MIDOSE-1310 file (N, C-alpha, C; in nm, 2 decimals, decimal comma, always signed):
residues 256
mprl	+6,45/+12,77/+3,04/+6,56/+12,73/+3,13/+6,59/+12,58/+3,12; +6,71/+12,54/+3,12/+6,74/+12,40/+3,12/+6,70/+12,35/+3,26; +6,73/+12,22/+3,28/+6,69/+12,16/+3,41/+6,77/+12,23/+3,52; +6,72/+12,21/+3,64/+6,78/+12,28/+3,75/+6,93/+12,26/+3,77
rhll	+6,98/+12,15/+3,74/+7,12/+12,13/+3,76/+7,20/+12,21/+3,66; +7,14/+12,25/+3,54/+7,21/+12,34/+3,45/+7,18/+12,49/+3,48; +7,06/+12,51/+3,54/+7,01/+12,64/+3,57/+7,12/+12,71/+3,66; +7,17/+12,64/+3,75/+7,25/+12,71/+3,85/+7,39/+12,74/+3,80
tltl	+7,42/+12,70/+3,68/+7,55/+12,75/+3,62/+7,53/+12,88/+3,55; +7,40/+12,93/+3,54/+7,37/+13,05/+3,47/+7,39/+13,17/+3,57; +7,37/+13,29/+3,52/+7,37/+13,41/+3,60/+7,23/+13,42/+3,66; +7,22/+13,41/+3,79/+7,09/+13,41/+3,86/+7,07/+13,53/+3,94
gtal	+7,14/+13,64/+3,91/+7,14/+13,76/+4,00/+7,00/+13,83/+3,99; +6,98/+13,91/+4,09/+6,85/+13,98/+4,09/+6,88/+14,12/+4,03; +6,82/+14,14/+3,92/+6,83/+14,27/+3,85/+6,75/+14,38/+3,93; +6,80/+14,50/+3,93/+6,73/+14,60/+4,01/+6,62/+14,66/+3,92
lhlp	+6,51/+14,59/+3,90/+6,40/+14,63/+3,82/+6,28/+14,65/+3,91; +6,19/+14,74/+3,86/+6,06/+14,75/+3,93/+5,96/+14,67/+3,85; +5,94/+14,55/+3,90/+5,85/+14,46/+3,83/+5,72/+14,44/+3,91; +5,61/+14,47/+3,85/+5,48/+14,45/+3,93/+5,46/+14,30/+3,96
tvqa	+5,39/+14,28/+4,07/+5,35/+14,14/+4,10/+5,24/+14,09/+4,01; +5,24/+13,96/+4,00/+5,14/+13,91/+3,90/+5,00/+13,93/+3,95; +4,91/+13,95/+3,86/+4,77/+13,96/+3,89/+4,71/+13,84/+3,96; +4,60/+13,85/+4,03/+4,53/+13,73/+4,08/+4,50/+13,65/+3,96
aedl	+4,49/+13,52/+3,98/+4,47/+13,42/+3,87/+4,34/+13,46/+3,79; +4,24/+13,50/+3,87/+4,11/+13,53/+3,80/+4,12/+13,65/+3,71; +4,22/+13,74/+3,73/+4,23/+13,86/+3,66/+4,33/+13,84/+3,54; +4,39/+13,73/+3,52/+4,48/+13,71/+3,41/+4,40/+13,71/+3,28
peai	+4,46/+13,76/+3,17/+4,39/+13,75/+3,04/+4,37/+13,61/+3,00; +4,26/+13,58/+2,93/+4,22/+13,45/+2,89/+4,33/+13,37/+2,82; +4,41/+13,44/+2,73/+4,51/+13,37/+2,66/+4,62/+13,32/+2,75; +4,65/+13,40/+2,86/+4,75/+13,36/+2,96/+4,70/+13,25/+3,04
kkie	+4,57/+13,25/+3,08/+4,50/+13,15/+3,15/+4,52/+13,01/+3,08; +4,51/+13,01/+2,95/+4,52/+12,89/+2,87/+4,66/+12,83/+2,89; +4,76/+12,91/+2,90/+4,90/+12,86/+2,92/+4,91/+12,81/+3,06; +4,85/+12,88/+3,16/+4,85/+12,84/+3,29/+4,78/+12,70/+3,31
akga	+4,67/+12,68/+3,23/+4,60/+12,55/+3,24/+4,68/+12,43/+3,19; +4,79/+12,46/+3,11/+4,87/+12,36/+3,06/+4,98/+12,32/+3,17; +4,98/+12,39/+3,28/+5,07/+12,35/+3,39/+5,18/+12,45/+3,42; +5,18/+12,57/+3,35/+5,27/+12,67/+3,38/+5,22/+12,75/+3,50
kivg	+5,32/+12,79/+3,59/+5,28/+12,88/+3,70/+5,33/+13,02/+3,67; +5,23/+13,11/+3,66/+5,26/+13,25/+3,63/+5,30/+13,32/+3,76; +5,43/+13,36/+3,76/+5,49/+13,42/+3,89/+5,51/+13,57/+3,89; +5,49/+13,63/+3,77/+5,51/+13,78/+3,77/+5,48/+13,84/+3,64
qfda	+5,46/+13,97/+3,63/+5,44/+14,04/+3,51/+5,54/+14,15/+3,50; +5,58/+14,18/+3,37/+5,69/+14,28/+3,35/+5,66/+14,36/+3,22; +5,72/+14,47/+3,22/+5,70/+14,56/+3,10/+5,76/+14,50/+2,98; +5,70/+14,52/+2,86/+5,75/+14,48/+2,73/+5,72/+14,59/+2,63
pdgl	+5,80/+14,60/+2,52/+5,78/+14,70/+2,42/+5,67/+14,68/+2,33; +5,63/+14,79/+2,26/+5,54/+14,79/+2,15/+5,40/+14,72/+2,18; +5,35/+14,75/+2,30/+5,22/+14,71/+2,34/+5,21/+14,57/+2,39; +5,33/+14,50/+2,39/+5,33/+14,36/+2,44/+5,32/+14,37/+2,60
rgya	+5,27/+14,26/+2,66/+5,27/+14,25/+2,80/+5,34/+14,12/+2,84; +5,44/+14,14/+2,92/+5,53/+14,03/+2,96/+5,48/+13,96/+3,08; +5,49/+13,82/+3,08/+5,46/+13,74/+3,20/+5,57/+13,64/+3,22; +5,62/+13,63/+3,34/+5,72/+13,53/+3,37/+5,65/+13,41/+3,43
aqyq	+5,69/+13,29/+3,37/+5,62/+13,17/+3,42/+5,73/+13,06/+3,45; +5,69/+12,97/+3,54/+5,78/+12,86/+3,58/+5,71/+12,73/+3,53; +5,78/+12,65/+3,46/+5,72/+12,52/+3,42/+5,83/+12,41/+3,43; +5,80/+12,31/+3,51/+5,89/+12,20/+3,53/+6,03/+12,24/+3,55
nrgm	+6,05/+12,33/+3,65/+6,18/+12,39/+3,68/+6,25/+12,47/+3,57; +6,17/+12,52/+3,48/+6,21/+12,60/+3,37/+6,15/+12,74/+3,38; +6,22/+12,84/+3,35/+6,16/+12,97/+3,34/+6,12/+13,00/+3,20; +6,01/+13,06/+3,18/+5,96/+13,09/+3,05/+5,91/+13,24/+3,04
alyl	+5,94/+13,31/+2,94/+5,89/+13,44/+2,92/+5,78/+13,44/+2,82; +5,66/+13,49/+2,86/+5,54/+13,49/+2,77/+5,51/+13,63/+2,74; +5,47/+13,66/+2,61/+5,44/+13,79/+2,57/+5,30/+13,79/+2,51; +5,21/+13,86/+2,57/+5,07/+13,88/+2,53/+5,07/+13,99/+2,42
tpdg	+5,01/+13,96/+2,31/+5,00/+14,06/+2,20/+4,90/+14,17/+2,24; +4,91/+14,29/+2,18/+4,82/+14,40/+2,21/+4,67/+14,36/+2,20; +4,63/+14,27/+2,11/+4,49/+14,24/+2,10/+4,44/+14,14/+2,21; +4,54/+14,09/+2,29/+4,50/+14,00/+2,40/+4,47/+13,86/+2,36
khvl	+4,48/+13,83/+2,23/+4,44/+13,70/+2,18/+4,55/+13,60/+2,15; +4,67/+13,65/+2,15/+4,78/+13,56/+2,12/+4,90/+13,57/+2,22; +4,97/+13,46/+2,24/+5,08/+13,46/+2,33/+5,21/+13,41/+2,26; +5,31/+13,49/+2,27/+5,44/+13,45/+2,22/+5,53/+13,39/+2,33
lgnl	+5,60/+13,28/+2,30/+5,68/+13,22/+2,40/+5,83/+13,22/+2,36; +5,92/+13,28/+2,44/+6,06/+13,28/+2,41/+6,13/+13,40/+2,45; +6,25/+13,42/+2,40/+6,33/+13,54/+2,43/+6,30/+13,65/+2,33; +6,29/+13,77/+2,38/+6,27/+13,89/+2,30/+6,40/+13,98/+2,30
ydae	+6,44/+14,02/+2,18/+6,56/+14,10/+2,16/+6,53/+14,23/+2,11; +6,61/+14,33/+2,15/+6,59/+14,47/+2,09/+6,68/+14,48/+1,97; +6,68/+14,60/+1,91/+6,76/+14,63/+1,79/+6,91/+14,61/+1,81; +6,96/+14,62/+1,93/+7,10/+14,61/+1,96/+7,14/+14,47/+2,00
gndl	+7,04/+14,38/+1,99/+7,07/+14,24/+2,02/+7,06/+14,21/+2,17; +7,01/+14,30/+2,25/+7,00/+14,27/+2,40/+6,88/+14,18/+2,42; +6,90/+14,08/+2,51/+6,79/+13,99/+2,54/+6,70/+14,06/+2,65; +6,58/+14,10/+2,62/+6,49/+14,17/+2,71/+6,42/+14,07/+2,81
stap	+6,44/+13,94/+2,79/+6,37/+13,84/+2,87/+6,46/+13,80/+2,99; +6,59/+13,82/+2,98/+6,68/+13,76/+3,08/+6,66/+13,82/+3,22; +6,66/+13,95/+3,23/+6,65/+14,02/+3,36/+6,51/+13,99/+3,43; +6,40/+13,99/+3,36/+6,28/+13,96/+3,43/+6,27/+13,82/+3,48
lqkl	+6,33/+13,72/+3,40/+6,33/+13,58/+3,44/+6,42/+13,56/+3,56; +6,53/+13,63/+3,56/+6,62/+13,62/+3,68/+6,55/+13,68/+3,80; +6,48/+13,79/+3,79/+6,42/+13,85/+3,90/+6,30/+13,77/+3,96; +6,22/+13,72/+3,87/+6,09/+13,66/+3,91/+6,10/+13,51/+3,92
vyap	+6,19/+13,44/+3,85/+6,19/+13,29/+3,85/+6,32/+13,24/+3,91; +6,43/+13,27/+3,85/+6,56/+13,21/+3,88/+6,61/+13,25/+4,02; +6,60/+13,37/+4,06/+6,65/+13,41/+4,20/+6,56/+13,35/+4,31; +6,43/+13,35/+4,30/+6,35/+13,28/+4,40/+6,38/+13,13/+4,41
mske	+6,40/+13,07/+4,29/+6,43/+12,92/+4,29/+6,57/+12,90/+4,35; +6,66/+12,98/+4,33/+6,80/+12,97/+4,39/+6,79/+12,98/+4,54; +6,71/+13,08/+4,59/+6,70/+13,09/+4,74/+6,63/+12,97/+4,80; +6,54/+12,91/+4,72/+6,47/+12,79/+4,77/+6,56/+12,67/+4,78
vwak	+6,65/+12,66/+4,68/+6,74/+12,55/+4,68/+6,84/+12,57/+4,79; +6,89/+12,69/+4,81/+6,99/+12,71/+4,92/+6,93/+12,68/+5,06; +6,80/+12,72/+5,07/+6,73/+12,70/+5,20/+6,71/+12,55/+5,22; +6,69/+12,47/+5,12/+6,67/+12,33/+5,13/+6,80/+12,26/+5,17
meas	+6,91/+12,31/+5,11/+7,04/+12,25/+5,15/+7,08/+12,29/+5,29; +7,05/+12,41/+5,34/+7,07/+12,45/+5,48/+7,00/+12,35/+5,57; +6,88/+12,31/+5,53/+6,79/+12,23/+5,62/+6,82/+12,08/+5,60; +6,91/+12,04/+5,51/+6,94/+11,90/+5,49/+7,03/+11,85/+5,60
nwia	+7,07/+11,72/+5,59/+7,15/+11,65/+5,69/+7,30/+11,65/+5,64; +7,37/+11,75/+5,68/+7,51/+11,76/+5,63/+7,61/+11,75/+5,75; +7,73/+11,72/+5,71/+7,84/+11,72/+5,81/+7,93/+11,83/+5,78; +7,96/+11,91/+5,88/+8,05/+12,03/+5,86/+8,19/+11,99/+5,85
dgnk	+8,26/+12,07/+5,77/+8,41/+12,05/+5,75/+8,47/+12,20/+5,75; +8,52/+12,24/+5,87/+8,57/+12,38/+5,87/+8,50/+12,46/+5,98; +8,55/+12,58/+5,99/+8,50/+12,67/+6,10/+8,36/+12,71/+6,07; +8,28/+12,70/+6,18/+8,14/+12,74/+6,16/+8,12/+12,89/+6,14
dapr	+8,22/+12,97/+6,17/+8,21/+13,11/+6,14/+8,28/+13,15/+6,01; +8,32/+13,06/+5,93/+8,38/+13,09/+5,80/+8,30/+13,18/+5,72; +8,35/+13,28/+5,65/+8,27/+13,37/+5,57/+8,21/+13,31/+5,45; +8,26/+13,20/+5,41/+8,20/+13,13/+5,29/+8,16/+12,99/+5,32
vvyl	+8,04/+12,95/+5,27/+7,98/+12,82/+5,29/+7,97/+12,75/+5,15; +8,01/+12,63/+5,14/+8,00/+12,55/+5,02/+7,93/+12,42/+5,05; +7,82/+12,39/+4,98/+7,76/+12,26/+5,00/+7,80/+12,17/+4,89; +7,81/+12,04/+4,92/+7,84/+11,94/+4,82/+7,77/+11,81/+4,86
fsdp	+7,70/+11,75/+4,76/+7,65/+11,61/+4,77/+7,77/+11,52/+4,76; +7,78/+11,44/+4,86/+7,91/+11,36/+4,87/+7,88/+11,21/+4,90; +7,94/+11,12/+4,83/+7,93/+10,98/+4,85/+8,07/+10,93/+4,91; +8,07/+10,85/+5,01/+8,19/+10,80/+5,08/+8,28/+10,73/+4,98
ncpy	+8,23/+10,67/+4,88/+8,31/+10,60/+4,78/+8,35/+10,68/+4,66; +8,32/+10,81/+4,66/+8,35/+10,90/+4,55/+8,49/+10,95/+4,55; +8,58/+10,91/+4,45/+8,71/+10,96/+4,45/+8,72/+11,11/+4,42; +8,63/+11,16/+4,34/+8,63/+11,31/+4,31/+8,58/+11,39/+4,43
cnmf	+8,50/+11,34/+4,52/+8,46/+11,40/+4,64/+8,59/+11,42/+4,73; +8,66/+11,31/+4,73/+8,79/+11,32/+4,81/+8,89/+11,41/+4,75; +8,89/+11,42/+4,61/+8,98/+11,51/+4,55/+8,94/+11,66/+4,58; +8,81/+11,69/+4,58/+8,77/+11,82/+4,62/+8,80/+11,85/+4,76
weqa	+8,78/+11,75/+4,85/+8,82/+11,77/+4,99/+8,97/+11,81/+5,00; +9,05/+11,74/+4,93/+9,20/+11,78/+4,93/+9,22/+11,92/+4,87; +9,15/+11,95/+4,76/+9,17/+12,08/+4,70/+9,14/+12,19/+4,79; +9,03/+12,17/+4,87/+8,98/+12,27/+4,96/+9,06/+12,29/+5,09
rpwv	+9,16/+12,21/+5,12/+9,23/+12,21/+5,25/+9,28/+12,35/+5,28; +9,35/+12,42/+5,19/+9,41/+12,55/+5,22/+9,30/+12,65/+5,27; +9,19/+12,65/+5,21/+9,08/+12,74/+5,24/+9,01/+12,70/+5,37; +8,99/+12,57/+5,39/+8,93/+12,53/+5,51/+9,02/+12,55/+5,63
kagk	+9,15/+12,51/+5,62/+9,24/+12,53/+5,73/+9,26/+12,68/+5,77; +9,25/+12,76/+5,67/+9,27/+12,91/+5,70/+9,14/+12,97/+5,76; +9,03/+12,89/+5,77/+8,91/+12,94/+5,83/+8,83/+13,02/+5,74; +8,86/+13,01/+5,61/+8,78/+13,10/+5,51/+8,66/+13,03/+5,45
vqlr	+8,66/+12,90/+5,46/+8,55/+12,82/+5,40/+8,50/+12,71/+5,49; +8,37/+12,69/+5,50/+8,32/+12,57/+5,56/+8,25/+12,49/+5,45; +8,30/+12,36/+5,43/+8,23/+12,27/+5,35/+8,12/+12,20/+5,42; +8,01/+12,18/+5,36/+7,90/+12,11/+5,42/+7,86/+11,99/+5,33
himv	+7,90/+11,87/+5,38/+7,88/+11,75/+5,30/+7,74/+11,69/+5,33; +7,66/+11,70/+5,22/+7,53/+11,63/+5,22/+7,55/+11,49/+5,18; +7,55/+11,40/+5,28/+7,59/+11,26/+5,25/+7,48/+11,18/+5,18; +7,52/+11,12/+5,07/+7,43/+11,03/+5,00/+7,50/+10,90/+4,97
giir	+7,43/+10,81/+4,91/+7,49/+10,68/+4,87/+7,44/+10,63/+4,74; +7,52/+10,65/+4,63/+7,48/+10,62/+4,50/+7,58/+10,54/+4,42; +7,71/+10,54/+4,46/+7,81/+10,48/+4,37/+7,82/+10,33/+4,38; +7,83/+10,28/+4,50/+7,84/+10,14/+4,52/+7,73/+10,08/+4,62
edsp	+7,73/+9,95/+4,62/+7,62/+9,89/+4,71/+7,64/+9,93/+4,85; +7,76/+9,95/+4,90/+7,78/+9,98/+5,04/+7,78/+10,13/+5,07; +7,76/+10,21/+4,96/+7,77/+10,36/+4,98/+7,66/+10,41/+5,08; +7,54/+10,36/+5,07/+7,44/+10,41/+5,17/+7,48/+10,38/+5,31
gksa	+7,53/+10,25/+5,33/+7,57/+10,21/+5,47/+7,69/+10,29/+5,52; +7,78/+10,33/+5,43/+7,89/+10,41/+5,47/+7,85/+10,55/+5,51; +7,76/+10,61/+5,43/+7,71/+10,74/+5,46/+7,63/+10,74/+5,60; +7,56/+10,63/+5,62/+7,49/+10,61/+5,74/+7,58/+10,60/+5,86
alla	+7,70/+10,54/+5,84/+7,80/+10,52/+5,94/+7,85/+10,66/+5,98; +7,87/+10,74/+5,88/+7,93/+10,88/+5,91/+7,82/+10,96/+5,99; +7,70/+10,96/+5,94/+7,59/+11,03/+6,00/+7,56/+10,99/+6,15; +7,58/+10,85/+6,17/+7,56/+10,80/+6,30/+7,68/+10,80/+6,40
akdp	+7,79/+10,84/+6,35/+7,91/+10,84/+6,43/+7,89/+10,93/+6,55; +7,97/+10,90/+6,66/+7,96/+10,98/+6,78/+8,01/+11,12/+6,75; +8,11/+11,13/+6,66/+8,16/+11,26/+6,62/+8,16/+11,26/+6,47; +8,05/+11,29/+6,40/+8,05/+11,29/+6,25/+8,16/+11,37/+6,19
vkal	+8,19/+11,49/+6,25/+8,29/+11,57/+6,19/+8,43/+11,50/+6,19; +8,46/+11,44/+6,30/+8,59/+11,37/+6,31/+8,59/+11,25/+6,22; +8,48/+11,18/+6,22/+8,47/+11,05/+6,13/+8,49/+11,09/+5,99; +8,43/+11,20/+5,94/+8,44/+11,24/+5,80/+8,58/+11,28/+5,77
qehe	+8,64/+11,35/+5,86/+8,78/+11,40/+5,84/+8,87/+11,28/+5,83; +8,86/+11,18/+5,92/+8,95/+11,06/+5,91/+8,93/+10,99/+5,79; +8,80/+10,97/+5,74/+8,77/+10,90/+5,62/+8,83/+10,97/+5,50; +8,81/+11,10/+5,49/+8,86/+11,17/+5,37/+9,02/+11,18/+5,37
ksgk	+9,07/+11,20/+5,49/+9,22/+11,21/+5,50/+9,29/+11,08/+5,46; +9,22/+10,97/+5,49/+9,28/+10,84/+5,46/+9,27/+10,80/+5,31; +9,18/+10,87/+5,24/+9,16/+10,84/+5,09/+9,13/+10,69/+5,07; +9,20/+10,63/+4,98/+9,18/+10,49/+4,94/+9,21/+10,40/+5,06
astl	+9,29/+10,44/+5,16/+9,32/+10,36/+5,27/+9,21/+10,36/+5,38; +9,11/+10,43/+5,36/+9,00/+10,45/+5,46/+8,95/+10,32/+5,51; +8,93/+10,30/+5,64/+8,88/+10,18/+5,70/+8,73/+10,20/+5,73; +8,66/+10,30/+5,68/+8,52/+10,32/+5,71/+8,44/+10,20/+5,67
kalk	+8,36/+10,15/+5,76/+8,28/+10,03/+5,73/+8,13/+10,07/+5,72; +8,06/+10,01/+5,63/+7,92/+10,04/+5,61/+7,84/+9,99/+5,73; +7,75/+10,07/+5,77/+7,66/+10,04/+5,89/+7,56/+9,94/+5,84; +7,55/+9,82/+5,90/+7,46/+9,72/+5,86/+7,32/+9,74/+5,91
dvpp	+7,31/+9,77/+6,04/+7,18/+9,79/+6,10/+7,17/+9,94/+6,12; +7,10/+10,01/+6,03/+7,09/+10,15/+6,03/+6,97/+10,20/+6,12; +6,99/+10,28/+6,22/+6,88/+10,32/+6,30/+6,78/+10,40/+6,22; +6,65/+10,39/+6,25/+6,55/+10,46/+6,17/+6,57/+10,61/+6,15
aiqa	+6,62/+10,67/+6,26/+6,64/+10,82/+6,25/+6,75/+10,85/+6,15; +6,86/+10,77/+6,14/+6,97/+10,79/+6,05/+6,92/+10,76/+5,91; +6,84/+10,65/+5,90/+6,79/+10,61/+5,76/+6,70/+10,72/+5,71; +6,62/+10,79/+5,79/+6,54/+10,90/+5,75/+6,62/+11,02/+5,70
klea	+6,73/+11,05/+5,77/+6,82/+11,15/+5,73/+6,88/+11,12/+5,59; +6,93/+11,00/+5,57/+6,99/+10,96/+5,45/+6,89/+10,97/+5,33; +6,77/+10,92/+5,36/+6,66/+10,92/+5,26/+6,62/+11,06/+5,22; +6,62/+11,15/+5,32/+6,59/+11,29/+5,29/+6,70/+11,35/+5,20
nmql	+6,82/+11,32/+5,23/+6,93/+11,37/+5,14/+6,92/+11,32/+5,00; +6,89/+11,19/+4,99/+6,87/+11,13/+4,86/+6,76/+11,19/+4,78; +6,65/+11,22/+4,85/+6,53/+11,28/+4,79/+6,56/+11,42/+4,74; +6,64/+11,49/+4,82/+6,68/+11,63/+4,78/+6,77/+11,62/+4,65
medl	+6,86/+11,53/+4,65/+6,94/+11,51/+4,53/+6,86/+11,48/+4,41; +6,76/+11,39/+4,43/+6,67/+11,36/+4,32/+6,58/+11,48/+4,27; +6,53/+11,55/+4,37/+6,45/+11,67/+4,34/+6,53/+11,77/+4,26; +6,66/+11,78/+4,28/+6,75/+11,87/+4,21/+6,80/+11,81/+4,08
elsa	+6,75/+11,69/+4,05/+6,79/+11,62/+3,92/+6,94/+11,60/+3,91; +7,00/+11,57/+4,02/+7,15/+11,54/+4,02/+7,17/+11,39/+4,01; +7,27/+11,36/+3,93/+7,30/+11,21/+3,91/+7,44/+11,17/+3,95; +7,52/+11,26/+3,99/+7,66/+11,22/+4,02/+7,71/+11,31/+4,14
tpai	+7,82/+11,26/+4,20/+7,89/+11,34/+4,30/+8,03/+11,36/+4,26; +8,09/+11,47/+4,31/+8,03/+11,57/+4,40/+7,95/+11,67/+4,32; +7,84/+11,71/+4,37/+7,76/+11,82/+4,31/+7,78/+11,94/+4,41; +7,85/+12,04/+4,36/+7,89/+12,15/+4,45/+7,81/+12,27/+4,43
fymd	+7,76/+12,33/+4,53/+7,68/+12,46/+4,52/+7,74/+12,57/+4,61; +7,75/+12,69/+4,55/+7,82/+12,80/+4,62/+7,76/+12,93/+4,57; +7,78/+13,03/+4,66/+7,75/+13,17/+4,62/+7,87/+13,24/+4,56; +7,86/+13,29/+4,45/+7,97/+13,36/+4,39/+7,99/+13,50/+4,45
dkge	+8,08/+13,58/+4,39/+8,11/+13,71/+4,45/+8,00/+13,81/+4,43; +7,90/+13,78/+4,35/+7,79/+13,86/+4,33/+7,67/+13,82/+4,42; +7,69/+13,72/+4,50/+7,58/+13,67/+4,58/+7,49/+13,58/+4,50; +7,53/+13,53/+4,39/+7,44/+13,45/+4,30/+7,48/+13,30/+4,32
lqqq	+7,38/+13,21/+4,32/+7,40/+13,07/+4,34/+7,45/+13,01/+4,21; +7,56/+12,93/+4,23/+7,62/+12,86/+4,12/+7,64/+12,71/+4,15; +7,66/+12,63/+4,05/+7,68/+12,49/+4,07/+7,80/+12,44/+3,99; +7,87/+12,35/+4,05/+7,99/+12,28/+3,98/+7,96/+12,13/+4,00
qgap	+7,97/+12,06/+3,88/+7,95/+11,92/+3,88/+8,09/+11,85/+3,87; +8,12/+11,77/+3,97/+8,25/+11,71/+3,97/+8,36/+11,79/+4,03; +8,48/+11,73/+4,06/+8,59/+11,81/+4,12/+8,63/+11,92/+4,02; +8,64/+12,04/+4,07/+8,67/+12,15/+3,98/+8,82/+12,16/+3,93
spdk	+8,84/+12,22/+3,82/+8,97/+12,24/+3,77/+9,04/+12,35/+3,85; +9,17/+12,36/+3,86/+9,24/+12,45/+3,95/+9,19/+12,60/+3,92; +9,16/+12,63/+3,80/+9,12/+12,77/+3,77/+8,98/+12,80/+3,83; +8,90/+12,70/+3,85/+8,77/+12,73/+3,91/+8,76/+12,73/+4,06
laki	+8,87/+12,68/+4,12/+8,87/+12,67/+4,27/+8,85/+12,81/+4,33; +8,92/+12,91/+4,28/+8,90/+13,04/+4,34/+8,76/+13,10/+4,33; +8,69/+13,06/+4,22/+8,56/+13,10/+4,20/+8,47/+13,04/+4,31; +8,49/+12,91/+4,34/+8,41/+12,84/+4,43/+8,45/+12,87/+4,58
lgpk	+8,58/+12,88/+4,61/+8,62/+12,89/+4,74/+8,67/+13,03/+4,78; +8,68/+13,12/+4,68/+8,73/+13,26/+4,71/+8,88/+13,27/+4,71; +8,93/+13,39/+4,73/+9,08/+13,40/+4,74/+9,14/+13,33/+4,85; +9,26/+13,29/+4,84/+9,33/+13,22/+4,95/+9,37/+13,32/+5,06
């Protein structure tokens, strides 16, 4: 699997497979234990053809398919294809690695310090890491207006500060505002004419919120804003880096 920021552009659906849970670590074959000792986390076992035994592993935010040979002495690493060219490794990795990772990412974003934009009962939620000085964040805000005003989407802005020296202070000002929702709306609506001022003396509680958002962004290996996360029509977590093209808007925000 590529790094997590690329992982979420892949199909992360849960295949309807019956996959046994991984054995206890002490019961793993010695050859698999050797791979585990190198830092891989064995998260599940799955069926494989011709006497092979499949193991799903997670290593540095990457999913790996391991295949133990029938003699139990050798391990093959990589994708396995059948005679028709079908990748037999994709579904097990989706089930055992990618889907749980996606749920974990979504839960972390839910628990982050975000500012809501739109109806709390909107059927679709979209998260984005947002910098107050980011023109592309503002562009996406504008693009999303028809969906937000119609009550179909709620944007949740996870405020960070990475673009300019005053970005952290401006994000802090929004988080510390008496009405953060109104403050964000006024800032985004004003665009380049925004009068938002960076907060010079940031209260410790606000600083902690901002630092937690920044840490989450770092943990997800994101380097630019907006980084947009959404559930597609299949209920699978996807990511969009930067303001989306018009043809991608419907995928992110749903039908108008």
